[in-house]
N, C-alpha and C positions, 0 to 999 in steps of 0.2 A: 321309366316312363317320365317324360319331360312335359311340364306345364308351363306355358307362356302366359304370364299374368302381370300384375303390378305389385308394388310394395305395400299396398293397402288391402290385399286379399290373401286369404289362406286356402290351403287345400287340406281336406281331412281324408285320411286313409283309414278304413276300418275293415275288419273281417266279420263284423256283426251285422247281419241283414236288418235286424230291428232298429239299430241306430241309424242305418242308412235309410230305411223306410220312413223313420220319424224326422229325418233331417236334423237330428239333435244329438250331439256327442257329450252333453253336459253330465250324463250319468254313466259314462263309459267306464269299464273296469280297466285296471292297469294292463298294459300290453294289448289292449283290444283296439285302441285307436291312437293314431299319430296325427299330429297337426303340423303342417309345414307352412312356414311364413318367412317373410323377409326379416333379416336380422335388424333392419333399421326402418320399421314402418313409420310413415309420416303422412298426416292428413293434409299437409300444406304443399308438399312437393311429391307428386306422383311420378314414378318412373317405372319402365318395364323391368321385369325380372324373369329369369327362367328357374323353375323349381324342379330339380331332379329327384324323383321318388323311387327308391329301390324296391323291386318286387322280390321279396325274400321268402314268401310262403306260397306253396302250391295250393291252388283252389280258388274259390271266389274271393275277390277283393273289390271293395267298394270305395268310391271317391265321391266327395261332394263339397260344396262350399257352405260353410256354416255362417257366413257373414250375414248381417242384418237379421239376426235371430232365426236363421234357417230359411229366410224368404227366398234367397237365390236358389237354394236347393229345391224348395217346393215349386219354383218356377222353371225347373229343368236343368239347373247346373249340377248335374250328378250323372254318374254312370258306373257300371260294374264291368269287370272283366274276369275271365277265368285264367289264372296263371298256370302255365305248364312248364315243364323242363324245356330248356332251349340252349342257345349258344351264348347267352349273356349279352352284355353291352358291347356295341362296336367300340373300337379303340378310341375314337374321338370323344366318347362320353364317359370313359372310365375314370377320369380325373376331373372332378368338378372345378369350375373356374373359381378363382379367389373371391370370397365374399358370397358364394352361392348359398341360398337359403337352405336350412336344414330343419330337422324336427324341433318343435318347441313344445313346452307345456307338459313335460313328463310328470307323471303323478307319483307320489310317495318316494321320490328319489330313485326310482327304478331306472337303471341305465342299460337294461338288457334289451335285445331286439326280439321281435316276435318269433315264435317257434318256426324253424325252417324245415 
């Protein structure tokens, strides 16, 4: 899944409907929520970025913006999808471009991916 955004915004991915409904990932458990952001956020120089988010777990997956203390999410910048088995990424998206944003803010030093 590819999000076109800018370097001052984040994309939150979660499997927890409560976190999604509250628009707040501050109390998320390890491996429950991933936050994707530009590796070089800047309040003074805004530029577009594409954020590639892998869909690794079958079932409901929720996405929202946690920026501005959840205000963007509360105003509609959120959606859910049901991930099923498929053919995977098209060849043009299998290798992210150099400097592509990745997950940030892992908790407790946990470097595992969510259960697949």
